[in-house]
C-alpha positions in Angstrom: 307.0 220.2 261.4 307.5 221.2 257.0 310.6 222.5 258.4 311.7 220.1 259.8 310.9 218.0 256.8 312.9 220.2 254.6 315.8 220.9 256.8 316.7 216.4 256.3 318.9 215.5 253.7 315.9 213.1 253.2 313.3 215.2 252.7 315.3 217.6 250.3 316.0 214.4 248.0 312.8 213.9 247.6 311.1 216.9 246.9 313.9 217.8 244.3 312.8 214.3 242.8 309.0 214.8 243.3 309.3 218.7 241.7 311.3 217.7 238.6 309.5 214.7 237.8 306.0 216.0 238.6 306.6 219.4 236.4 308.0 216.8 233.5 305.8 214.7 233.7 302.6 217.8 234.1 304.1 219.1 231.2 304.4 215.9 228.9 300.9 214.9 229.7 299.3 218.4 229.0 301.9 218.9 225.5 300.3 215.1 224.5 296.5 216.0 225.3 296.6 219.3 223.8 298.0 217.0 220.4 295.5 214.9 220.8 293.2 217.7 221.3 294.1 219.1 218.0 294.2 216.3 215.8 290.5 215.5 216.9 289.7 219.1 216.0 291.2 219.2 212.9 289.7 216.0 212.0 286.4 217.1 212.6 286.9 220.4 211.1 287.9 218.7 207.7 284.8 216.4 208.1 282.3 219.1 208.4 284.3 220.9 205.7 283.7 217.9 203.2 280.3 218.1 204.4 279.9 222.1 204.1 281.0 221.6 200.5 278.6 218.6 199.8 275.6 220.6 201.4 276.8 224.1 199.4 276.6 221.8 195.8 273.3 220.5 196.6 271.8 223.9 197.5 273.6 225.5 194.9 272.1 222.8 192.2 268.7 223.8 194.1 268.8 227.7 193.4 270.6 226.7 189.7 267.1 225.8 189.2 265.2 228.2 190.3 267.8 231.0 188.7 266.4 228.5 185.0 262.9 228.5 186.3 262.8 232.0 186.7 264.7 233.3 183.7 262.4 231.1 181.9 259.6 232.5 183.3 260.8 236.4 183.1 260.7 235.6 179.2 257.4 233.8 178.8 255.3 234.9 176.2 252.2 234.9 178.7 253.8 236.6 181.0 254.9 239.6 178.1 251.4 239.7 177.1 250.0 240.1 179.9 252.3 243.3 181.0 250.9 244.6 178.1 247.5 244.5 179.0 248.2 246.1 182.6 247.0 249.7 181.0 244.3 248.1 179.1 240.9 249.4 180.5 239.2 246.4 179.1 238.2 244.4 182.3 237.5 241.5 180.6 240.6 241.2 178.6 241.9 241.7 181.1 241.0 239.3 183.4 241.5 236.7 180.7 245.5 238.1 180.6 245.8 237.6 184.3 244.0 233.9 184.5 246.3 233.0 181.7 249.3 233.9 184.3 247.5 232.0 187.1 247.5 229.1 185.2 251.4 229.6 183.7 252.4 229.7 187.3 249.6 226.6 188.3 251.3 224.2 186.2 255.0 225.3 186.9 253.8 224.7 190.8 252.5 221.5 189.9 255.8 219.9 189.2 258.0 222.2 191.7 256.7 221.5 195.1 259.4 223.7 197.0 257.9 227.0 195.3 255.2 228.6 197.2 254.1 230.9 195.2 254.6 233.3 192.2 254.4 237.6 192.1 254.0 239.6 189.0 254.4 243.1 190.7 253.9 246.7 188.5 256.4 249.0 188.0 254.5 251.0 191.3 255.3 248.1 193.8 251.5 246.5 193.9 250.8 242.9 192.6 249.5 242.8 189.3 249.1 238.9 189.3 249.8 235.8 191.2 249.5 232.3 191.8 247.9 232.2 195.2 244.7 233.0 196.7 243.1 236.5 197.1 245.6 239.2 198.3 246.2 242.9 200.0 246.0 245.2 196.8 246.8 247.8 198.8 249.8 245.7 199.6 252.9 247.5 198.7 256.1 245.7 198.4 258.4 248.4 197.3 258.2 249.5 201.0 259.0 246.2 202.6 262.3 246.4 204.3 263.6 242.9 203.2 262.3 243.9 199.9 264.9 245.3 197.2 264.2 246.7 193.6 266.6 245.4 190.7 268.4 247.8 189.0 270.6 245.3 186.6 270.6 243.4 183.4 267.9 242.0 181.9 267.4 238.7 183.3 270.0 238.7 186.4 268.4 236.9 189.1 268.2 238.1 192.3 267.6 236.3 195.9 266.2 238.3 199.0 266.6 236.7 202.5 264.1 235.1 204.6 260.5 237.4 205.0 256.8 236.4 206.2 254.0 236.3 203.9 251.7 238.8 205.3 250.7 240.2 201.7 247.6 237.5 201.7 244.0 238.8 202.9 243.2 235.2 204.7 245.8 233.9 207.4 245.5 230.3 206.3 247.1 230.7 202.7 250.1 231.8 205.2 252.7 228.7 205.5 255.4 231.0 207.6 258.7 232.3 206.1 259.7 232.5 202.5 262.9 233.4 200.8 262.2 235.1 197.6 264.0 234.9 194.0 263.2 238.0 191.7 263.7 238.7 188.4 262.8 242.5 185.8 260.6 241.2 183.2 260.7 243.5 180.2 258.4 243.6 177.5 261.0 244.7 174.7 258.2 245.6 172.1 256.8 248.2 174.7 257.0 251.4 173.6 257.7 252.4 176.8 261.2 250.5 178.0 261.9 252.5 181.5 259.1 250.5 183.1 260.2 247.9 185.1 258.2 245.1 186.5 259.4 242.4 188.8 259.0 238.4 188.9 258.9 237.3 192.5 259.4 233.8 193.3 259.0 232.5 197.1 260.3 229.1 198.0 259.3 226.9 201.0 261.9 227.5 203.9 261.2 223.7 204.9 262.1 222.7 201.4 265.6 224.4 201.5 266.3 223.0 204.7 265.1 219.3 204.3 268.2 220.0 202.0 270.6 220.8 204.4 269.9 218.6 207.3 269.9 215.6 205.7 273.1 214.9 207.5 273.7 214.9 210.9 276.7 217.0 212.7 277.3 215.8 216.0 274.4 214.8 218.6 273.5 218.8 218.8 275.1 220.5 216.0 273.2 221.7 212.8 273.9 223.2 209.7 271.7 226.0 208.0 271.9 229.3 205.8 272.5 232.7 206.7 271.7 235.4 203.9 273.0 238.1 202.6 272.4 240.4 205.7 273.8 237.1 207.8 270.6 236.7 209.0 269.1 232.6 209.3 267.2 231.1 206.7 266.4 229.4 209.2 266.7 227.7 212.3 266.2 223.5 213.1 263.8 222.4 216.1 266.8 220.6 217.8 269.0 223.4 218.2 270.2 224.4 222.3 271.5 227.8 221.5 270.4 230.7 219.4 271.8 232.5 216.8 273.0 235.7 218.0 273.4 238.8 216.8 277.5 238.4 216.8 276.7 237.2 213.7 275.5 240.1 212.4 279.4 241.2 212.3 280.4 240.8 208.7 284.1 240.3 209.6 283.7 236.8 210.7 282.8 236.4 207.0 285.5 238.1 205.1 286.5 235.0 203.0 284.6 232.9 200.5 285.1 230.0 203.5 286.6 229.5 206.8 285.5 228.6 210.4 286.0 230.2 213.8 285.2 229.9 217.3 281.6 231.9 218.5 281.2 231.8 222.3 282.7 230.8 226.0 282.6 227.9 228.5 280.1 225.6 227.3 278.4 227.2 225.1 281.2 227.7 222.4 281.2 226.5 219.3 282.9 226.0 216.0 281.5 227.6 213.0 282.3 226.4 209.4 281.0 228.1 206.4 281.0 228.4 202.3 280.0 230.5 200.0 277.1 229.0 198.1 277.5 230.3 194.0 274.6 231.3 192.8 273.2 233.4 195.9 276.7 234.6 198.0 274.9 233.3 200.8 276.4 231.0 203.8 275.8 227.5 204.3 276.8 227.5 208.1 277.3 224.6 210.3 277.6 225.1 213.7 278.9 222.3 216.1 278.9 222.7 219.5 282.4 222.3 221.5 280.9 219.7 224.0 280.3 217.7 221.3 283.5 217.4 220.1 285.3 217.2 223.9 282.7 214.3 224.3 285.2 212.0 222.2 287.9 212.8 224.7 286.2 212.3 227.6 288.0 208.9 228.3 291.4 210.1 227.0 290.5 213.4 229.5 290.1 211.3 232.3 292.9 209.4 231.3 295.3 211.9 231.3 295.0 213.2 234.5 294.5 209.6 236.0 297.7 208.4 234.4 300.0 211.3 235.8 298.1 211.0 239.0 299.3 207.6 239.0 302.9 207.8 237.7 303.1 210.8 239.9 302.4 208.6 242.9 305.5 206.3 241.3 307.6 208.8 241.5 307.0 209.8 245.1 307.1 206.2 245.9 310.3 205.6 244.2 311.9 208.8 244.9 310.7 208.0 249.1 313.2 204.6 248.8 315.6 206.0 247.0 316.3 208.9 249.1 315.9 205.9 251.8 318.8 204.0 250.6 320.7 206.7 249.9 320.1 208.5 253.4 320.7 205.0 255.4 324.1 205.1 255.8 323.7 208.9 256.9 320.9 207.6 259.7 323.6 204.9 260.7 325.9 207.2 261.4 323.7 209.9 263.1 322.4 207.3 265.6 326.5 206.2 266.1 327.0 210.4 266.9 324.4 210.3 269.0 326.3 207.1 271.2 329.1 208.9 271.3 327.4 212.8 272.5 325.5 210.6 275.3 329.6 209.5 276.3 330.0 206.4 275.0 333.5 207.2 273.2 334.1 203.4 272.3 331.6 203.0 269.3 333.3 202.7 266.2 331.6 205.0 263.2 333.1 202.7 260.1 331.1 202.2 257.4 332.1 201.4 253.9 329.1 201.3 252.6 329.9 203.4 249.9 333.3 205.2 249.2 332.1 208.7 250.2 331.0 207.5 253.6 333.6 205.1 254.0 335.7 208.3 254.0 334.5 210.3 255.8 333.8 207.5 258.9 337.1 206.7 258.7 338.5 210.7 259.3 335.8 211.3 262.1 336.7 207.6 264.0 340.4 209.6 263.9 339.4 212.8 265.3 337.4 211.0 267.8 340.4 208.8 268.7 342.5 212.1 269.1 339.5 214.5 270.8 339.9 211.3 273.2 343.0 211.2 273.7 343.8 214.7 274.4 340.1 214.5 276.5 341.6 211.9 279.0 345.2 213.9 279.2 343.7 217.1 279.8 340.8 216.1 282.1 342.8 215.7 285.5 344.3 219.3 284.5 341.6 221.1 283.7 339.8 219.6 287.1 342.5 220.8 289.1 342.7 224.3 287.2 339.4 225.0 287.8 339.6 224.4 291.6 342.6 226.8 291.7 340.7 228.7 289.6 337.6 228.7 292.4 340.0 229.3 295.4 341.7 232.5 293.5 338.3 234.0 293.1 337.5 233.6 296.8 340.8 234.3 298.1 340.6 238.1 295.6 337.8 238.5 298.0 339.0 239.5 301.0 342.8 240.7 300.8 342.4 244.4 299.8 339.3 245.2 302.1 341.0 243.5 305.6 343.6 245.5 304.8 341.9 248.9 304.8 339.5 247.6 307.9 343.0 247.3 309.5 344.4 250.3 308.6 340.8 251.5 310.2 341.1 250.1 313.1 344.8 251.5 313.8 343.7 254.5 312.7 340.8 254.2 315.8 343.7 252.8 318.5 346.0 256.1 317.8 342.7 258.4 318.8 341.8 256.3 321.6 338.5 255.0 320.0 338.0 251.7 321.9 334.8 251.0 321.9 334.5 251.7 318.2 337.9 249.4 317.8 335.7 246.6 319.8 332.5 247.3 317.4 334.9 246.9 314.2 337.0 243.6 315.6 333.7 241.8 316.1 332.2 242.8 312.5 335.2 242.0 311.2 336.0 238.9 313.3 331.8 237.9 312.0 333.4 238.5 308.5 336.2 236.3 308.4 334.6 233.8 310.2 332.1 233.4 307.2 334.8 233.6 304.8 337.1 231.5 305.7 334.0 228.6 306.4 335.7 226.5 303.1 332.6 223.7 304.0 329.7 226.1 302.4 330.3 227.1 299.1 326.2 227.9 298.6 324.3 229.6 301.7 321.1 230.6 303.0 320.5 234.6 301.5 319.2 235.7 304.6 323.6 234.5 305.6 324.9 236.6 303.1 322.0 239.5 303.4 324.4 239.0 307.5 327.3 239.4 305.7 326.5 242.3 303.5 325.4 244.2 306.6 327.9 243.4 308.4 330.6 244.8 305.6 328.3 247.9 305.0 328.2 248.8 308.8 332.5 248.5 308.9 332.3 250.4 305.6 330.1 253.6 307.9 333.0 253.4 310.3 335.5 253.8 307.9 333.5 256.4 305.5 331.3 258.2 308.1 328.2 260.2 307.2 329.4 259.0 303.4 326.5 256.3 302.8 323.3 255.2 303.7 322.0 252.0 302.5 318.2 250.1 302.7 317.5 246.3 301.7 314.5 245.4 300.1 313.3 241.4 300.6 310.4 239.2 301.4 310.7 236.7 304.1 310.1 234.0 301.4 313.3 234.7 299.3 315.6 235.5 302.8 315.1 231.4 303.1 315.9 230.5 299.7 319.9 229.3 298.5 322.5 231.5 296.8 326.2 231.2 296.2 328.9 232.9 299.0 329.9 236.2 298.6 328.8 237.3 295.7 327.6 240.7 297.4 330.4 242.4 298.7 332.5 242.8 295.9 329.3 244.5 293.9 328.8 246.9 297.4 332.5 247.5 297.6 332.5 248.6 293.8 329.8 250.9 294.4 331.8 252.2 297.4 334.7 253.0 296.1 334.0 254.1 292.7 330.3 255.5 293.0 330.4 258.5 295.4 333.8 259.9 295.0 332.2 263.1 294.0 329.2 263.0 296.6 328.6 264.2 300.2 326.0 261.5 300.9 325.2 258.5 298.5 322.3 255.6 298.5 322.9 252.3 297.9 319.8 250.1 297.7 319.5 246.1 297.3 316.4 244.8 296.4 315.7 240.7 295.7 312.9 239.7 293.7 311.6 236.1 292.4 311.6 236.0 288.5 310.7 233.7 285.8 314.3 232.6 285.6 315.1 232.5 289.7 315.9 235.4 291.9 317.2 238.8 290.5 319.3 240.7 293.1 319.7 244.7 292.0 322.7 246.6 293.6 321.8 250.5 292.9 323.0 252.9 293.5 323.3 256.7 292.6 326.2 258.0 292.2 328.2 259.5 289.2 327.1 256.4 286.9 329.3 256.0 284.3 329.3 257.1 280.4 328.9 254.5 277.5 332.3 253.7 276.7 333.2 252.9 280.3 329.8 251.0 280.6 330.6 248.9 278.0 334.7 249.1 279.1 333.4 247.3 282.2 330.8 245.0 281.1 333.6 243.2 278.6 336.0 242.6 281.7 333.1 240.1 282.6 333.7 237.8 279.7 337.2 238.0 281.1 339.4 235.7 283.8 343.0 236.6 284.5 343.9 235.0 287.8 347.5 237.0 288.0 345.3 240.6 287.1 345.7 242.9 290.2 342.4 243.2 292.2 341.1 246.8 291.3 338.1 247.9 290.3 335.8 245.9 287.9 337.9 242.1 289.0 335.1 242.4 291.5 332.1 242.1 289.2 334.2 240.1 286.8 334.9 237.1 290.1 331.5 236.9 291.0 330.1 236.6 287.2 332.4 233.7 286.3 331.5 231.9 289.2 328.2 232.6 289.1 327.8 231.6 285.5 330.4 228.6 285.5 328.3 227.2 288.2 324.7 227.5 286.3 325.7 228.6 282.7 323.7 231.1 280.5 321.9 233.1 281.4 322.9 233.5 285.1 325.9 236.0 286.0 325.3 240.0 286.2 324.0 242.5 283.7 324.9 246.3 284.0 323.0 249.3 283.4 324.4 252.9 283.9 323.6 256.5 283.0 326.3 259.0 283.7 325.2 261.4 286.8 322.1 259.0 287.4 323.4 256.1 288.9 324.4 252.8 288.2 322.4 249.5 288.7 323.9 245.9 289.2 321.7 242.9 288.3 322.8 239.8 289.9 320.8 236.2 288.3 320.9 233.0 289.9 318.6 230.1 290.0 315.8 229.3 292.2 317.9 227.3 294.9 315.1 225.8 297.3 318.4 223.9 298.8 322.1 223.8 298.9 
């Protein structure tokens, strides 16, 4: 059905129109949707960069306050006096200065709620003084992976990434993770100027988180801060995806600011970042692409739906246009069917279009000429066919009759009267069968009787030259066949196959096949070369009533009679091998009656 559709002009027009317009519409829709997505992504990116810039300013302001506070504290006389007493053996004096430091830190914390605590760390890494509760005196900060010893200028403040407060003795003093600002404290009047003591200021992560997340980014997007090692300072509670190890790859953050995508599929996210000026940490915004696509859900559904509607309209328009263009051709086709059915008086002329008008006018002219020629030559063709049939029938008998009479004459000379009697009887039966012009189709049994008479006569003429047998079922004997189709074939075998043999064999086999009755006449004679077989096979396709009756003509006459009467594939097929014999296969239809 598909192949038939594509073979029609209408089908091809519909296919070509639809293919061209569908490809164009699909490309247009895809490009439009992609442009819209790019515009929307750029708008979201610009908005996010604006938010990130605002957050960077707020967080930098917060860290600048911490820097100022740490710098002031690191240069405080109270802290420097306390440091001078760290080697004092007078425990009362030492306790006094430590209390002075504790009171100093308490006053600072009273006005800075986002700062968790302060520590003074001596040159060996142990806590000398603190603002909070009791700490573990054996805790060494220098052994912690998150701690960084500072070897830089005086009063320079460094920031350390998120870490736990695991140096308190009681767990209830541990408020979770903190980030730290650290600066060296120098006593400029100290003799040992190489001794370095650190002031450590711990800031609450929740305070930094509250500054970052004052602005909502979509439904599930959020802002966080990554430290110098790209570890997150905090993870918002509502985050639907984790900050995985991919962000440890520093090549994501080569620039001061930028954006990139992370993940794939439903977990794909847009990452926008800017660098903090005070800490060199990154303020990072995470926006799931699923949230971004949510803004385009209507567009995503509308674009395919619009494309589908347009494609449907294109198909309908293509069908209508193709039908309109094809309509004159269909009218012409229907009229041609009428003419094919024998209605030669149908007029094809159609002036719906210029092309159809020219075509139909010329076809009408051709039909008129063909009709005229047909009427003029019809009677001549019938007469020619009838004369051709008569010629075919007449060519079967004269040669054989002449040869047989010559044999009878020879018998008469030598006085074989009984053989002459049998020969005359046989030839009389054959002549009676041949000259009965009222029957063109006879039973197969009649044809077998005729060929049997013929073979008996040939056995008289060529004694002990060949043997024959006939293989046939009773059912096939009652069927019908064209008259005189066996004798020319058998005669051809006797005349040409057994010239060099002492004794030959002819076998006639009748069998039913799917297309009708197959008669095989096999002889074990000398056979034919491939060139001879090809030449004889070519002769089967030609007809020349003036050609002299000789080898191959009888086969051709039989083939032409059968083919003219029943058409393809009926007729004769030859096969032969040199020194192996020849098979002549006659195929006729299954004829139940005459």
